[in-house]
Structures are given as C-alpha cells and as structure tokens.
C-alpha positions as CSV (number, residue, x, y, z in Angstrom):
1,M,9.2,18.8,50.9
2,L,7.0,17.0,48.5
3,K,8.3,13.7,47.1
4,Y,6.4,13.8,43.8
5,C,3.9,15.8,41.8
6,L,1.2,15.0,39.3
7,T,2.0,15.8,35.7
8,E,-0.4,16.7,32.9
9,E,0.1,13.3,31.3
10,K,-3.2,11.4,31.6
11,R,-4.6,7.9,31.0
12,Y,-8.2,6.9,30.7
13,H,-8.8,3.7,32.6
14,K,-12.0,2.0,33.8
15,G,-14.0,5.3,33.4
16,K,-11.4,7.4,35.3
17,Y,-8.7,9.8,34.3
18,L,-5.4,8.9,35.9
19,R,-2.4,11.2,36.1
20,Q,1.3,10.3,35.9
21,I,3.5,11.0,38.8
22,K,7.0,12.7,38.6
23,A,9.7,12.6,41.3
24,L,10.7,15.8,42.9
25,I,13.5,14.3,45.0
26,D,16.1,11.5,44.6
27,I,15.4,8.1,46.1
28,P,18.5,6.3,44.9
29,E,17.9,3.1,46.9
30,I,15.0,2.3,44.5
31,G,16.4,3.9,41.3
32,V,14.3,7.0,41.4
33,F,15.7,10.4,40.8
34,N,14.4,14.0,40.6
35,G,12.5,14.3,37.3
36,C,11.9,10.6,36.8
37,V,8.3,9.9,35.8
38,G,6.4,7.0,37.4
39,G,3.1,5.3,37.2
40,F,-0.4,6.7,37.2
41,V,-2.7,7.6,40.1
42,E,-6.2,9.0,40.4
43,S,-5.1,11.4,43.1
44,V,-2.4,12.2,45.6
45,H,-4.4,10.1,48.1
46,N,-3.1,7.0,46.3
47,L,0.6,7.4,47.0
48,S,2.1,8.7,50.2
49,Q,4.4,11.8,50.1
50,T,6.5,10.2,52.9
51,G,8.7,7.2,53.0
52,K,10.4,5.6,49.9
53,C,7.2,4.1,48.4
54,W,6.9,4.5,44.6
55,I,4.8,3.6,41.7
56,Y,6.7,2.7,38.6
57,P,5.9,3.4,34.9
58,E,2.8,1.7,33.5
59,A,1.5,0.8,37.0
60,Y,-2.0,2.1,38.0
61,V,-3.2,2.9,41.5
62,Y,-6.6,4.3,41.8
63,E,-10.0,4.6,43.6
64,D,-9.4,4.4,47.3
65,A,-6.2,2.2,47.1
66,T,-3.2,3.5,49.0
67,V,0.6,2.8,48.7
68,G,2.7,3.8,51.7
69,G,5.9,3.1,53.7
70,N,8.6,1.8,51.5
71,A,6.4,-0.2,49.2
72,Q,7.1,-0.5,45.5
73,V,4.4,-1.0,42.9
74,K,6.3,-2.2,39.8
75,C,5.4,-1.8,36.1
76,Y,2.2,-3.2,34.6
77,T,0.5,-3.8,37.9
78,R,-2.9,-2.6,39.2
79,V,-3.9,-1.6,42.7
80,C,-7.4,-0.4,43.2
81,G,-10.6,-0.5,45.3
82,G,-9.7,-0.1,49.0
83,A,-6.5,-2.1,48.7
84,K,-3.5,-1.2,50.8
85,V,0.2,-1.8,50.0
86,Y,2.7,-0.7,52.6
87,G,5.8,-1.7,54.7
88,N,8.5,-3.0,52.3
89,A,6.0,-4.9,50.1
90,I,6.7,-5.3,46.4
91,I,4.0,-5.6,43.8
92,E,5.2,-7.0,40.5
93,N,4.7,-9.2,37.4
94,G,1.3,-7.8,36.4
95,A,-0.2,-8.3,39.9
96,F,-3.7,-7.2,40.6
97,I,-4.5,-6.1,44.2
98,H,-8.1,-5.0,44.7
99,G,-11.1,-5.1,47.0
100,R,-9.8,-4.7,50.5
101,G,-6.7,-6.8,50.0
102,K,-3.6,-5.9,51.9
103,V,0.0,-6.6,51.1
104,F,2.6,-5.5,53.6
105,G,5.7,-6.4,55.6
106,N,8.3,-7.8,53.3
107,A,5.8,-9.6,51.1
108,I,6.3,-9.9,47.3
109,C,3.2,-10.3,45.2
110,G,2.9,-11.1,41.5
111,G,-0.6,-12.7,41.6
112,E,-4.1,-11.5,42.4
113,V,-5.2,-10.6,45.9
114,Y,-8.7,-9.4,46.7
115,G,-11.6,-9.6,49.2
116,S,-10.1,-9.1,52.6
117,A,-7.1,-11.2,52.0
118,K,-3.8,-10.4,53.7
119,I,-0.2,-11.1,52.5
120,F,2.5,-10.2,54.9
121,E,5.9,-11.0,56.6
122,N,8.1,-12.7,54.0
123,A,5.3,-14.3,52.0
124,I,5.7,-14.6,48.2
125,I,2.7,-14.8,45.9
126,K,3.8,-15.6,42.4
127,E,2.3,-14.8,39.0
128,Y,-1.1,-16.6,38.4
129,A,-1.7,-17.5,42.0
130,T,-4.9,-16.1,43.6
131,I,-5.6,-15.2,47.2
132,F,-9.1,-14.0,48.1
133,Q,-12.0,-13.7,50.6
134,K,-10.4,-13.7,54.1
135,A,-7.3,-15.8,53.4
136,V,-4.0,-15.1,55.0
137,V,-0.5,-15.9,53.7
138,S,2.4,-15.1,56.0
139,G,5.7,-16.3,57.4
140,N,8.0,-17.5,54.6
141,A,5.2,-19.2,52.6
142,T,5.1,-19.3,48.8
143,V,2.0,-19.6,46.7
144,E,2.7,-20.3,43.1
145,G,1.4,-21.8,39.9
146,N,-2.4,-21.6,39.6
147,A,-2.9,-22.3,43.3
148,K,-5.9,-20.7,45.0
149,I,-6.2,-19.8,48.7
150,F,-9.5,-18.6,49.9
151,G,-12.2,-18.7,52.6
152,E,-10.4,-18.1,55.9
153,A,-7.5,-20.4,55.1
154,I,-4.1,-19.6,56.6
155,I,-0.8,-20.5,54.9
156,T,2.3,-19.9,57.0
157,G,5.7,-21.1,58.1
158,N,7.8,-22.4,55.2
159,S,4.8,-23.8,53.3
160,I,4.6,-24.0,49.5
161,I,1.3,-24.2,47.8
162,K,1.8,-24.9,44.1
163,E,0.4,-26.1,40.7
164,K,-3.4,-26.2,40.8
165,A,-3.9,-26.9,44.5
166,S,-6.5,-25.1,46.6
167,V,-6.8,-24.4,50.3
168,R,-10.0,-23.1,51.7
169,N,-12.6,-23.1,54.6
170,L,-10.5,-22.3,57.7
171,S,-7.9,-24.8,56.8
172,I,-4.3,-24.2,57.9
173,V,-1.0,-25.2,56.2
174,I,2.1,-24.8,58.3
175,D,5.6,-25.8,57.1
176,S,4.2,-28.1,54.5
177,V,3.8,-28.6,50.7
178,V,0.5,-28.9,48.9
179,G,0.5,-29.4,45.1
180,G,-1.0,-31.1,42.1
181,N,-4.7,-30.8,42.0
182,S,-5.1,-31.3,45.7
183,E,-8.0,-29.7,47.6
184,I,-7.7,-28.9,51.3
185,F,-10.9,-27.8,53.0
186,D,-13.2,-27.9,56.1
187,R,-10.8,-26.9,58.9
188,T,-8.1,-29.4,57.9
189,V,-4.6,-28.9,59.3
190,I,-1.5,-29.8,57.2
191,C,1.7,-29.4,59.3
192,G,5.1,-30.9,60.3
193,H,6.6,-30.9,56.8
194,A,3.8,-32.9,55.3
195,E,3.4,-33.3,51.5
196,V,0.0,-33.5,49.8
197,T,0.2,-34.1,46.1
198,G,-1.6,-35.6,43.1
199,K,-5.4,-35.3,43.2
200,S,-5.7,-35.6,47.0
201,I,-8.8,-34.4,48.7
202,I,-8.5,-33.7,52.4
203,G,-11.3,-32.4,54.5
204,G,-13.5,-33.2,57.5
205,H,-11.2,-31.6,60.2
206,A,-8.4,-34.0,59.3
207,I,-4.9,-33.4,60.6
208,I,-2.0,-34.4,58.4
209,C,1.3,-34.1,60.3
210,G,4.6,-35.1,58.6
211,A,2.9,-37.6,56.3
212,K,3.4,-37.8,52.5
213,I,0.0,-38.3,50.7
214,N,-0.5,-38.7,47.0
215,N,-3.8,-39.2,45.2
216,F,-5.6,-39.9,48.5
217,S,-9.0,-38.8,49.8
218,I,-9.8,-38.1,53.5
219,R,-13.1,-36.7,54.7
220,S,-13.1,-37.3,58.4
221,D,-11.5,-36.0,61.5
222,I,-8.6,-38.5,61.6
223,V,-4.9,-37.8,62.3
224,V,-2.3,-39.0,59.8
225,L,1.3,-39.0,61.0
C-alpha cells in the first residue's frame, strides 16, 4: 500500500515545479494521518514509500535528494542535490542540506550541511552552524552558533563547537569544547575535556588534552596537558 501520493498543488522553485504530497495512511507516531498534506517534492524518488519518513508542509525536497527510513524533514527546510536523509534523523529550523551531504542515525540538524559532510549518531547541528566539504560530526557532539566545521575535520564524543569557532584540515575534537573565535586546523587534536576559547589559534599538529586555553596561539606539534 502506498504511503502518500502527489497532489496537483504545485510550487515553482529554482526552475523546477514541485508537487505537494498527501498521506494515504495514518502515521500517528509523527502526527500524520490519512489526508494530511505535507511538503513538496520534485518526484516520488525524493521520499520513500516505506518507513515512517515524512516531509512536512513548506519543506522542499528535490533534484536527486532522498528521504528514507523514519527521517523527518520539518517545515521550511530544504534538501536537494544528491543529499540523503535517513534513519531517525530530523531536519528542522530552516536547515539546508545539499550537495552530497548525509544526515542519518538519530542526528538532528537545523543548520547547513553540504559537500560530502556526514552528520550521524546523536549529533546535533543547530541553526546557523555550517558543516561542509568532508567533515564528520558524530557521537553526542553539538555544533552551534556560527561555528564552521570543514575540510576533513571530525567532531565526536560529547564535544561542543560554538560561537564563531572553526575546525578544519583533518583536525579532531573529542569530548571537548571549542568556542569564541578560535581556529583549529592542520591535524590538531583537542581531547580529554579540553576547552579552547577566546581567539585561540591552534595548528601545526598540536595535541591539547584536558587543558583550558584562552586567547592563545600554538603552531607547532607540541602536547599541552
């Protein structure tokens, strides 16, 4: 049995006509019932007919993007390009997922994800945060504020990246906090519940483990405990 159909209601967006979806069955766990209208898709390719995945009103999913599993794409969000949203992921708060970005697992995303970036497990990307290129955010990590994660950076564990901080270039942050206007780059490792704040600039293969650093610059392969 089909889960939804395409209605005759259309929206013109980015040179494409998108059609609104309408539920054909009840999915009470997510507040969707037979006859409820949802968001807009370019084709049935964009939303799986299986699972409990759904696209809510005013959300757009188009081009080759796909939504599957039990994922939810909430109101006023955009998923396009070759992006994939699946598992129990939730896309919300005007998020924009594009390129080949992937959001899956139990991740919640309200920011922008693109390139080949991956957000999964219990990671949370809040509104205005940006994850791109080949960056990975996983574990119970949170990225918020105007923070940017890019290159091949990895944010995991219980890390928090906030304010205007950036992490890039194969750097790894595990169970630590990076905030302020700090920049982490060049294969740096921040771990062991470290805190990097202010306008700190940490690079050069440095390892910061458990230390609290504020407004400090390191550009060499030293270890700070």
